[in-house]
C-alpha angles and dihedrals in degrees: 000000000000114000092226093056092043091055091048094050089047091054094044089052094052087051094058126124093266137042114240113194125303102296147002121297125193124350112357094340104313117154117240093253093051092046092049089050092053091045091053090048093051090049089050095245103119122118123218095270093051092048088055092049091050090049090054091049092050092050087059093041107031092167090074092063092080092046091052091045091053092049092048089049091049094048091049092049089049090049091049090049092049092049091050091050093048091047090052090049094051092052096048 
């Protein structure tokens, strides 16, 4: 991600409605719990309750939507490349 955008997101996260600890944790100030939830979502391992929790988080922090979408796209592209490689190996 572009450094300028990361700095802006970090600043906006610190100006949120609540104070979370004494400094940024994870990418651009995310707490470990939030980052773990996002990583589970990207991997497709979130249950319905976690998806609802992530939706509420994204309503408060819509700037993360693009970052998550980029990560999901990247993961899918990697999975497609791996499946094509494994299909080619199986046929050889």
